[in-house]
N, CA, C and O atoms as a CHARMM CRD file, in Angstrom:
* protein
*
  288
    1    1 UNK  N   -127.00100-148.40400  18.56800 PROA 1      0.00000
    2    1 UNK  CA  -126.91900-147.81400  19.88600 PROA 1      0.00000
    3    1 UNK  C   -126.94400-146.29100  19.75500 PROA 1      0.00000
    4    1 UNK  O   -126.23900-145.72400  18.91900 PROA 1      0.00000
    5    2 UNK  N   -127.75300-145.63400  20.58000 PROA 2      0.00000
    6    2 UNK  CA  -127.83500-144.17900  20.52800 PROA 2      0.00000
    7    2 UNK  C   -126.93700-143.56300  21.60700 PROA 2      0.00000
    8    2 UNK  O   -126.68100-144.15600  22.65500 PROA 2      0.00000
    9    3 UNK  N   -126.48600-142.38600  21.31100 PROA 3      0.00000
   10    3 UNK  CA  -125.60900-141.66700  22.21700 PROA 3      0.00000
   11    3 UNK  C   -126.41500-140.59300  22.93900 PROA 3      0.00000
   12    3 UNK  O   -127.14600-139.83500  22.30200 PROA 3      0.00000
   13    4 UNK  N   -126.28800-140.52000  24.24800 PROA 4      0.00000
   14    4 UNK  CA  -127.01100-139.52900  25.03900 PROA 4      0.00000
   15    4 UNK  C   -126.00200-138.56300  25.64800 PROA 4      0.00000
   16    4 UNK  O   -125.03300-138.97600  26.28400 PROA 4      0.00000
   17    5 UNK  N   -126.24500-137.27600  25.44300 PROA 5      0.00000
   18    5 UNK  CA  -125.39300-136.23800  26.01300 PROA 5      0.00000
   19    5 UNK  C   -126.21600-135.35800  26.93100 PROA 5      0.00000
   20    5 UNK  O   -127.40900-135.15200  26.70500 PROA 5      0.00000
   21    6 UNK  N   -125.58300-134.84400  27.95600 PROA 6      0.00000
   22    6 UNK  CA  -126.21500-133.86300  28.84000 PROA 6      0.00000
   23    6 UNK  C   -125.48000-132.54300  28.66400 PROA 6      0.00000
   24    6 UNK  O   -124.25000-132.49400  28.69600 PROA 6      0.00000
   25    7 UNK  N   -126.24500-131.47400  28.47800 PROA 7      0.00000
   26    7 UNK  CA  -125.66500-130.15200  28.25700 PROA 7      0.00000
   27    7 UNK  C   -126.26900-129.19200  29.26700 PROA 7      0.00000
   28    7 UNK  O   -127.48500-129.00200  29.29500 PROA 7      0.00000
   29    8 UNK  N   -125.42900-128.58500  30.09500 PROA 8      0.00000
   30    8 UNK  CA  -125.91900-127.62200  31.07600 PROA 8      0.00000
   31    8 UNK  C   -125.21900-126.27900  30.86800 PROA 8      0.00000
   32    8 UNK  O   -124.09100-126.20700  30.38100 PROA 8      0.00000
   33    9 UNK  N   -125.92800-125.22500  31.25300 PROA 9      0.00000
   34    9 UNK  CA  -125.42300-123.86400  31.07600 PROA 9      0.00000
   35    9 UNK  C   -125.63100-123.08800  32.37100 PROA 9      0.00000
   36    9 UNK  O   -126.72800-123.09300  32.93000 PROA 9      0.00000
   37   10 UNK  N   -124.59500-122.42900  32.84500 PROA 10     0.00000
   38   10 UNK  CA  -124.71100-121.50200  33.96700 PROA 10     0.00000
   39   10 UNK  C   -124.95600-120.11700  33.37300 PROA 10     0.00000
   40   10 UNK  O   -124.10800-119.58100  32.65900 PROA 10     0.00000
   41   11 UNK  N   -126.10500-119.55000  33.66900 PROA 11     0.00000
   42   11 UNK  CA  -126.45500-118.24200  33.11400 PROA 11     0.00000
   43   11 UNK  C   -126.06200-117.17300  34.12900 PROA 11     0.00000
   44   11 UNK  O   -126.70300-117.00000  35.16600 PROA 11     0.00000
   45   12 UNK  N   -124.99000-116.46600  33.79300 PROA 12     0.00000
   46   12 UNK  CA  -124.50800-115.37200  34.61900 PROA 12     0.00000
   47   12 UNK  C   -123.81100-114.37000  33.71000 PROA 12     0.00000
   48   12 UNK  O   -123.38600-114.71200  32.60700 PROA 12     0.00000
   49   13 UNK  N   -123.69900-113.14800  34.17100 PROA 13     0.00000
   50   13 UNK  CA  -123.04400-112.12400  33.37500 PROA 13     0.00000
   51   13 UNK  C   -121.53500-112.20700  33.58300 PROA 13     0.00000
   52   13 UNK  O   -121.06200-112.82900  34.53400 PROA 13     0.00000
   53   14 UNK  N   -120.80300-111.58500  32.69900 PROA 14     0.00000
   54   14 UNK  CA  -119.34200-111.65800  32.72000 PROA 14     0.00000
   55   14 UNK  C   -118.74800-111.13600  34.02200 PROA 14     0.00000
   56   14 UNK  O   -117.69300-111.61200  34.44200 PROA 14     0.00000
   57   15 UNK  N   -119.39300-110.17300  34.67000 PROA 15     0.00000
   58   15 UNK  CA  -118.85500-109.58700  35.89300 PROA 15     0.00000
   59   15 UNK  C   -119.25500-110.37200  37.13800 PROA 15     0.00000
   60   15 UNK  O   -118.86900-110.00800  38.24900 PROA 15     0.00000
   61   16 UNK  N   -120.02500-111.44800  36.96300 PROA 16     0.00000
   62   16 UNK  CA  -120.49500-112.22600  38.09900 PROA 16     0.00000
   63   16 UNK  C   -119.70800-113.51600  38.32000 PROA 16     0.00000
   64   16 UNK  O   -119.97200-114.23800  39.28200 PROA 16     0.00000
   65   17 UNK  N   -118.77400-113.80900  37.47200 PROA 17     0.00000
   66   17 UNK  CA  -118.01800-115.05300  37.60800 PROA 17     0.00000
   67   17 UNK  C   -117.12400-114.98700  38.84100 PROA 17     0.00000
   68   17 UNK  O   -116.66800-113.91500  39.24000 PROA 17     0.00000
   69   18 UNK  N   -116.88500-116.14000  39.43100 PROA 18     0.00000
   70   18 UNK  CA  -116.11700-116.18600  40.68400 PROA 18     0.00000
   71   18 UNK  C   -114.69700-115.65100  40.52300 PROA 18     0.00000
   72   18 UNK  O   -114.09900-115.20600  41.50200 PROA 18     0.00000
   73   19 UNK  N   -114.15500-115.68300  39.33600 PROA 19     0.00000
   74   19 UNK  CA  -112.79800-115.17100  39.11800 PROA 19     0.00000
   75   19 UNK  C   -112.71300-113.66400  39.38700 PROA 19     0.00000
   76   19 UNK  O   -111.62400-113.14700  39.63600 PROA 19     0.00000
   77   20 UNK  N   -113.84800-112.95400  39.33900 PROA 20     0.00000
   78   20 UNK  CA  -113.86200-111.51300  39.55800 PROA 20     0.00000
   79   20 UNK  C   -114.35800-111.12000  40.94900 PROA 20     0.00000
   80   20 UNK  O   -114.54300-109.93500  41.22400 PROA 20     0.00000
   81   21 UNK  N   -114.57200-112.09100  41.82000 PROA 21     0.00000
   82   21 UNK  CA  -115.13000-111.79200  43.14500 PROA 21     0.00000
   83   21 UNK  C   -114.33700-110.71700  43.89600 PROA 21     0.00000
   84   21 UNK  O   -114.92300-109.84800  44.54200 PROA 21     0.00000
   85   22 UNK  N   -113.02400-110.77800  43.80900 PROA 22     0.00000
   86   22 UNK  CA  -112.18800-109.81800  44.53600 PROA 22     0.00000
   87   22 UNK  C   -112.20700-108.43100  43.89300 PROA 22     0.00000
   88   22 UNK  O   -111.93800-107.43500  44.56400 PROA 22     0.00000
   89   23 UNK  N   -112.51900-108.36000  42.60500 PROA 23     0.00000
   90   23 UNK  CA  -112.48700-107.08500  41.89000 PROA 23     0.00000
   91   23 UNK  C   -113.85200-106.41300  41.75600 PROA 23     0.00000
   92   23 UNK  O   -113.93900-105.18600  41.69500 PROA 23     0.00000
   93   24 UNK  N   -114.90500-107.20400  41.71000 PROA 24     0.00000
   94   24 UNK  CA  -116.23900-106.65200  41.46500 PROA 24     0.00000
   95   24 UNK  C   -117.15300-106.97600  42.64200 PROA 24     0.00000
   96   24 UNK  O   -117.54100-108.12700  42.84400 PROA 24     0.00000
   97   25 UNK  N   -117.48600-105.95800  43.40300 PROA 25     0.00000
   98   25 UNK  CA  -118.36300-106.10500  44.55600 PROA 25     0.00000
   99   25 UNK  C   -119.79800-106.34500  44.08600 PROA 25     0.00000
  100   25 UNK  O   -120.25300-105.69300  43.14600 PROA 25     0.00000
  101   26 UNK  N   -120.50500-107.25600  44.71700 PROA 26     0.00000
  102   26 UNK  CA  -121.89400-107.56700  44.31800 PROA 26     0.00000
  103   26 UNK  C   -122.79900-106.34500  44.35900 PROA 26     0.00000
  104   26 UNK  O   -123.73800-106.23800  43.57100 PROA 26     0.00000
  105   27 UNK  N   -122.52500-105.44200  45.25900 PROA 27     0.00000
  106   27 UNK  CA  -123.34600-104.22500  45.35500 PROA 27     0.00000
  107   27 UNK  C   -123.20500-103.34100  44.11800 PROA 27     0.00000
  108   27 UNK  O   -124.01900-102.44200  43.90800 PROA 27     0.00000
  109   28 UNK  N   -122.19900-103.58000  43.31100 PROA 28     0.00000
  110   28 UNK  CA  -121.96400-102.76100  42.11500 PROA 28     0.00000
  111   28 UNK  C   -122.37400-103.46000  40.82400 PROA 28     0.00000
  112   28 UNK  O   -122.19600-102.89800  39.74400 PROA 28     0.00000
  113   29 UNK  N   -122.91800-104.67100  40.90800 PROA 29     0.00000
  114   29 UNK  CA  -123.30300-105.40500  39.70500 PROA 29     0.00000
  115   29 UNK  C   -124.23900-104.59800  38.81400 PROA 29     0.00000
  116   29 UNK  O   -124.13700-104.66500  37.58900 PROA 29     0.00000
  117   30 UNK  N   -125.13400-103.84900  39.40600 PROA 30     0.00000
  118   30 UNK  CA  -126.10000-103.07800  38.63000 PROA 30     0.00000
  119   30 UNK  C   -125.48200-101.93600  37.83600 PROA 30     0.00000
  120   30 UNK  O   -126.13800-101.35400  36.97200 PROA 30     0.00000
  121   31 UNK  N   -124.23900-101.61700  38.11800 PROA 31     0.00000
  122   31 UNK  CA  -123.56000-100.52100  37.42300 PROA 31     0.00000
  123   31 UNK  C   -122.89500-100.96600  36.12300 PROA 31     0.00000
  124   31 UNK  O   -122.48400-100.13200  35.31700 PROA 31     0.00000
  125   32 UNK  N   -122.79000-102.26600  35.92300 PROA 32     0.00000
  126   32 UNK  CA  -122.11100-102.78400  34.73600 PROA 32     0.00000
  127   32 UNK  C   -123.10900-103.06400  33.61300 PROA 32     0.00000
  128   32 UNK  O   -124.26300-103.41400  33.86200 PROA 32     0.00000
  129   33 UNK  N   -122.65200-102.90800  32.39700 PROA 33     0.00000
  130   33 UNK  CA  -123.49400-103.21300  31.24500 PROA 33     0.00000
  131   33 UNK  C   -123.72700-104.72200  31.19100 PROA 33     0.00000
  132   33 UNK  O   -122.77900-105.50700  31.17200 PROA 33     0.00000
  133   34 UNK  N   -124.98100-105.10900  31.16800 PROA 34     0.00000
  134   34 UNK  CA  -125.32300-106.53200  31.12500 PROA 34     0.00000
  135   34 UNK  C   -125.31400-107.04600  29.69500 PROA 34     0.00000
  136   34 UNK  O   -125.83100-106.40500  28.77900 PROA 34     0.00000
  137   35 UNK  N   -124.72400-108.19700  29.52900 PROA 35     0.00000
  138   35 UNK  CA  -124.68600-108.84900  28.21600 PROA 35     0.00000
  139   35 UNK  C   -125.39400-110.20700  28.24500 PROA 35     0.00000
  140   35 UNK  O   -125.42700-110.92400  27.24400 PROA 35     0.00000
  141   36 UNK  N   -125.95800-110.54500  29.40200 PROA 36     0.00000
  142   36 UNK  CA  -126.48300-111.89200  29.60600 PROA 36     0.00000
  143   36 UNK  C   -127.68200-112.20000  28.69900 PROA 36     0.00000
  144   36 UNK  O   -127.80700-113.32700  28.21900 PROA 36     0.00000
  145   37 UNK  N   -128.55100-111.23700  28.45800 PROA 37     0.00000
  146   37 UNK  CA  -129.73900-111.49900  27.63200 PROA 37     0.00000
  147   37 UNK  C   -129.32500-111.78300  26.18700 PROA 37     0.00000
  148   37 UNK  O   -129.73900-112.78700  25.60900 PROA 37     0.00000
  149   38 UNK  N   -128.52500-110.91700  25.61400 PROA 38     0.00000
  150   38 UNK  CA  -128.10500-111.10100  24.21600 PROA 38     0.00000
  151   38 UNK  C   -127.29700-112.38700  24.04100 PROA 38     0.00000
  152   38 UNK  O   -127.49900-113.12300  23.07500 PROA 38     0.00000
  153   39 UNK  N   -126.39300-112.65300  24.96500 PROA 39     0.00000
  154   39 UNK  CA  -125.56000-113.84700  24.82600 PROA 39     0.00000
  155   39 UNK  C   -126.35800-115.13500  25.03200 PROA 39     0.00000
  156   39 UNK  O   -126.12200-116.13300  24.35000 PROA 39     0.00000
  157   40 UNK  N   -127.29200-115.10700  25.96500 PROA 40     0.00000
  158   40 UNK  CA  -128.13200-116.28800  26.18000 PROA 40     0.00000
  159   40 UNK  C   -129.03900-116.52000  24.97900 PROA 40     0.00000
  160   40 UNK  O   -129.26500-117.66300  24.58000 PROA 40     0.00000
  161   41 UNK  N   -129.55600-115.44400  24.40200 PROA 41     0.00000
  162   41 UNK  CA  -130.39800-115.58200  23.20800 PROA 41     0.00000
  163   41 UNK  C   -129.61400-116.20300  22.05600 PROA 41     0.00000
  164   41 UNK  O   -130.13100-117.05500  21.33400 PROA 41     0.00000
  165   42 UNK  N   -128.38100-115.77800  21.89200 PROA 42     0.00000
  166   42 UNK  CA  -127.53300-116.36200  20.83700 PROA 42     0.00000
  167   42 UNK  C   -127.35900-117.86200  21.05100 PROA 42     0.00000
  168   42 UNK  O   -127.41300-118.64700  20.10500 PROA 42     0.00000
  169   43 UNK  N   -127.14900-118.24700  22.30700 PROA 43     0.00000
  170   43 UNK  CA  -126.98500-119.66600  22.60900 PROA 43     0.00000
  171   43 UNK  C   -128.28800-120.42400  22.38500 PROA 43     0.00000
  172   43 UNK  O   -128.26800-121.52600  21.83500 PROA 43     0.00000
  173   44 UNK  N   -129.42000-119.85700  22.80000 PROA 44     0.00000
  174   44 UNK  CA  -130.71000-120.50800  22.57500 PROA 44     0.00000
  175   44 UNK  C   -130.97400-120.70600  21.07700 PROA 44     0.00000
  176   44 UNK  O   -131.45500-121.76100  20.66400 PROA 44     0.00000
  177   45 UNK  N   -130.66400-119.70500  20.27800 PROA 45     0.00000
  178   45 UNK  CA  -130.84300-119.81600  18.82400 PROA 45     0.00000
  179   45 UNK  C   -129.94800-120.91100  18.24300 PROA 45     0.00000
  180   45 UNK  O   -130.38100-121.68900  17.39300 PROA 45     0.00000
  181   46 UNK  N   -128.71400-120.96300  18.70200 PROA 46     0.00000
  182   46 UNK  CA  -127.78000-121.98400  18.22900 PROA 46     0.00000
  183   46 UNK  C   -128.27200-123.39000  18.57600 PROA 46     0.00000
  184   46 UNK  O   -128.26100-124.28900  17.73600 PROA 46     0.00000
  185   47 UNK  N   -128.69900-123.56100  19.81900 PROA 47     0.00000
  186   47 UNK  CA  -129.20500-124.86900  20.24200 PROA 47     0.00000
  187   47 UNK  C   -130.45800-125.25900  19.46200 PROA 47     0.00000
  188   47 UNK  O   -130.59800-126.40900  19.04500 PROA 47     0.00000
  189   48 UNK  N   -131.36200-124.31200  19.26500 PROA 48     0.00000
  190   48 UNK  CA  -132.59200-124.58900  18.51900 PROA 48     0.00000
  191   48 UNK  C   -132.27900-124.98300  17.08000 PROA 48     0.00000
  192   48 UNK  O   -132.92300-125.87000  16.51900 PROA 48     0.00000
  193   49 UNK  N   -131.30200-124.33100  16.49300 PROA 49     0.00000
  194   49 UNK  CA  -130.92700-124.63900  15.11100 PROA 49     0.00000
  195   49 UNK  C   -130.40200-126.04700  14.93000 PROA 49     0.00000
  196   49 UNK  O   -130.43100-126.59800  13.82900 PROA 49     0.00000
  197   50 UNK  N   -129.92400-126.62300  16.01800 PROA 50     0.00000
  198   50 UNK  CA  -129.40400-127.99500  15.96300 PROA 50     0.00000
  199   50 UNK  C   -130.29600-128.96800  16.72400 PROA 50     0.00000
  200   50 UNK  O   -129.92900-130.12200  16.94800 PROA 50     0.00000
  201   51 UNK  N   -131.47000-128.48700  17.11600 PROA 51     0.00000
  202   51 UNK  CA  -132.45200-129.29200  17.85800 PROA 51     0.00000
  203   51 UNK  C   -131.82400-129.94500  19.09200 PROA 51     0.00000
  204   51 UNK  O   -132.00200-131.13500  19.35200 PROA 51     0.00000
  205   52 UNK  N   -131.08700-129.12700  19.83900 PROA 52     0.00000
  206   52 UNK  CA  -130.42500-129.59200  21.06100 PROA 52     0.00000
  207   52 UNK  C   -131.12600-128.96600  22.25600 PROA 52     0.00000
  208   52 UNK  O   -131.43600-127.77400  22.26200 PROA 52     0.00000
  209   53 UNK  N   -131.36800-129.78800  23.25800 PROA 53     0.00000
  210   53 UNK  CA  -131.97100-129.29500  24.49200 PROA 53     0.00000
  211   53 UNK  C   -130.88700-129.17200  25.54700 PROA 53     0.00000
  212   53 UNK  O   -129.87100-129.86500  25.49300 PROA 53     0.00000
  213   54 UNK  N   -131.11000-128.28700  26.50400 PROA 54     0.00000
  214   54 UNK  CA  -130.13300-128.07300  27.56600 PROA 54     0.00000
  215   54 UNK  C   -130.85400-127.66800  28.84100 PROA 54     0.00000
  216   54 UNK  O   -132.00600-127.23500  28.81700 PROA 54     0.00000
  217   55 UNK  N   -130.16200-127.81500  29.93400 PROA 55     0.00000
  218   55 UNK  CA  -130.64900-127.35000  31.22300 PROA 55     0.00000
  219   55 UNK  C   -129.89800-126.07200  31.56600 PROA 55     0.00000
  220   55 UNK  O   -128.67100-126.02500  31.48700 PROA 55     0.00000
  221   56 UNK  N   -130.64000-125.03600  31.94900 PROA 56     0.00000
  222   56 UNK  CA  -130.04100-123.74900  32.26900 PROA 56     0.00000
  223   56 UNK  C   -130.17200-123.48800  33.77000 PROA 56     0.00000
  224   56 UNK  O   -131.26800-123.55300  34.32700 PROA 56     0.00000
  225   57 UNK  N   -129.06000-123.19600  34.40400 PROA 57     0.00000
  226   57 UNK  CA  -129.03600-122.80300  35.80600 PROA 57     0.00000
  227   57 UNK  C   -128.83300-121.29000  35.83100 PROA 57     0.00000
  228   57 UNK  O   -127.79600-120.78500  35.40100 PROA 57     0.00000
  229   58 UNK  N   -129.82900-120.58300  36.33600 PROA 58     0.00000
  230   58 UNK  CA  -129.83400-119.11800  36.26500 PROA 58     0.00000
  231   58 UNK  C   -129.52100-118.52100  37.63600 PROA 58     0.00000
  232   58 UNK  O   -130.15600-118.86500  38.63300 PROA 58     0.00000
  233   59 UNK  N   -128.55700-117.64100  37.67200 PROA 59     0.00000
  234   59 UNK  CA  -128.20900-116.92700  38.88700 PROA 59     0.00000
  235   59 UNK  C   -129.41700-116.12800  39.36400 PROA 59     0.00000
  236   59 UNK  O   -130.11400-115.52500  38.54900 PROA 59     0.00000
  237   60 UNK  N   -129.67200-116.11400  40.65900 PROA 60     0.00000
  238   60 UNK  CA  -130.82700-115.40100  41.20600 PROA 60     0.00000
  239   60 UNK  C   -130.87000-113.93800  40.80500 PROA 60     0.00000
  240   60 UNK  O   -131.93600-113.41100  40.48800 PROA 60     0.00000
  241   61 UNK  N   -129.72000-113.27900  40.81700 PROA 61     0.00000
  242   61 UNK  CA  -129.64200-111.86900  40.42600 PROA 61     0.00000
  243   61 UNK  C   -130.09600-111.69200  38.98300 PROA 61     0.00000
  244   61 UNK  O   -130.80800-110.74000  38.66400 PROA 61     0.00000
  245   62 UNK  N   -129.68700-112.60100  38.11900 PROA 62     0.00000
  246   62 UNK  CA  -130.08400-112.54700  36.70700 PROA 62     0.00000
  247   62 UNK  C   -131.59100-112.73800  36.59100 PROA 62     0.00000
  248   62 UNK  O   -132.24700-112.01800  35.83800 PROA 62     0.00000
  249   63 UNK  N   -132.14300-113.68700  37.31800 PROA 63     0.00000
  250   63 UNK  CA  -133.58800-113.94400  37.26300 PROA 63     0.00000
  251   63 UNK  C   -134.38300-112.73500  37.75100 PROA 63     0.00000
  252   63 UNK  O   -135.43100-112.41900  37.18800 PROA 63     0.00000
  253   64 UNK  N   -133.90400-112.06500  38.77600 PROA 64     0.00000
  254   64 UNK  CA  -134.60300-110.88800  39.29500 PROA 64     0.00000
  255   64 UNK  C   -134.54600-109.72100  38.32100 PROA 64     0.00000
  256   64 UNK  O   -135.52600-108.99100  38.16600 PROA 64     0.00000
  257   65 UNK  N   -133.41700-109.54300  37.67000 PROA 65     0.00000
  258   65 UNK  CA  -133.23500-108.39100  36.79000 PROA 65     0.00000
  259   65 UNK  C   -133.67400-108.64500  35.34400 PROA 65     0.00000
  260   65 UNK  O   -133.89200-107.70200  34.58300 PROA 65     0.00000
  261   66 UNK  N   -133.80100-109.89900  34.97500 PROA 66     0.00000
  262   66 UNK  CA  -134.18500-110.25700  33.60500 PROA 66     0.00000
  263   66 UNK  C   -135.20500-111.40300  33.61800 PROA 66     0.00000
  264   66 UNK  O   -134.92600-112.47300  33.07700 PROA 66     0.00000
  265   67 UNK  N   -136.37900-111.20000  34.22300 PROA 67     0.00000
  266   67 UNK  CA  -137.35600-112.29700  34.32800 PROA 67     0.00000
  267   67 UNK  C   -137.82400-112.81800  32.96700 PROA 67     0.00000
  268   67 UNK  O   -138.17900-113.99100  32.84700 PROA 67     0.00000
  269   68 UNK  N   -137.82800-111.96200  31.94300 PROA 68     0.00000
  270   68 UNK  CA  -138.24100-112.40500  30.61600 PROA 68     0.00000
  271   68 UNK  C   -137.27500-113.45200  30.06600 PROA 68     0.00000
  272   68 UNK  O   -137.67200-114.31500  29.28400 PROA 68     0.00000
  273   69 UNK  N   -136.02500-113.37800  30.46800 PROA 69     0.00000
  274   69 UNK  CA  -135.03200-114.35600  30.02200 PROA 69     0.00000
  275   69 UNK  C   -135.34900-115.73300  30.60300 PROA 69     0.00000
  276   69 UNK  O   -135.23100-116.74500  29.91400 PROA 69     0.00000
  277   70 UNK  N   -135.74600-115.76300  31.85100 PROA 70     0.00000
  278   70 UNK  CA  -136.09600-117.04100  32.50100 PROA 70     0.00000
  279   70 UNK  C   -137.34000-117.63400  31.85000 PROA 70     0.00000
  280   70 UNK  O   -137.43000-118.85000  31.68400 PROA 70     0.00000
  281   71 UNK  N   -138.28900-116.79800  31.48500 PROA 71     0.00000
  282   71 UNK  CA  -139.52200-117.28000  30.84800 PROA 71     0.00000
  283   71 UNK  C   -139.23100-117.94900  29.51200 PROA 71     0.00000
  284   71 UNK  O   -139.92700-118.88300  29.11500 PROA 71     0.00000
  285   72 UNK  N   -138.21100-117.47500  28.82400 PROA 72     0.00000
  286   72 UNK  CA  -137.87600-118.04600  27.51800 PROA 72     0.00000
  287   72 UNK  C   -137.45200-119.47800  27.68100 PROA 72     0.00000
  288   72 UNK  O   -137.12800-120.14100  26.69600 PROA 72     0.00000
């Protein structure tokens, strides 16, 4: 019998998480240093190294500001 797992990832930057909604206004997101590309690349490399596939849900703001990340 084979085991099937589902792996999903929410692609968002550290300042975009709902826990920071009261502290970080969306209009100021562009002022923060983005780490989403580097961190997502690290995860993609890790998954590829183990031949694991995943579904990525990308925040619209991330897709607009980092379209090359979505293409990957």
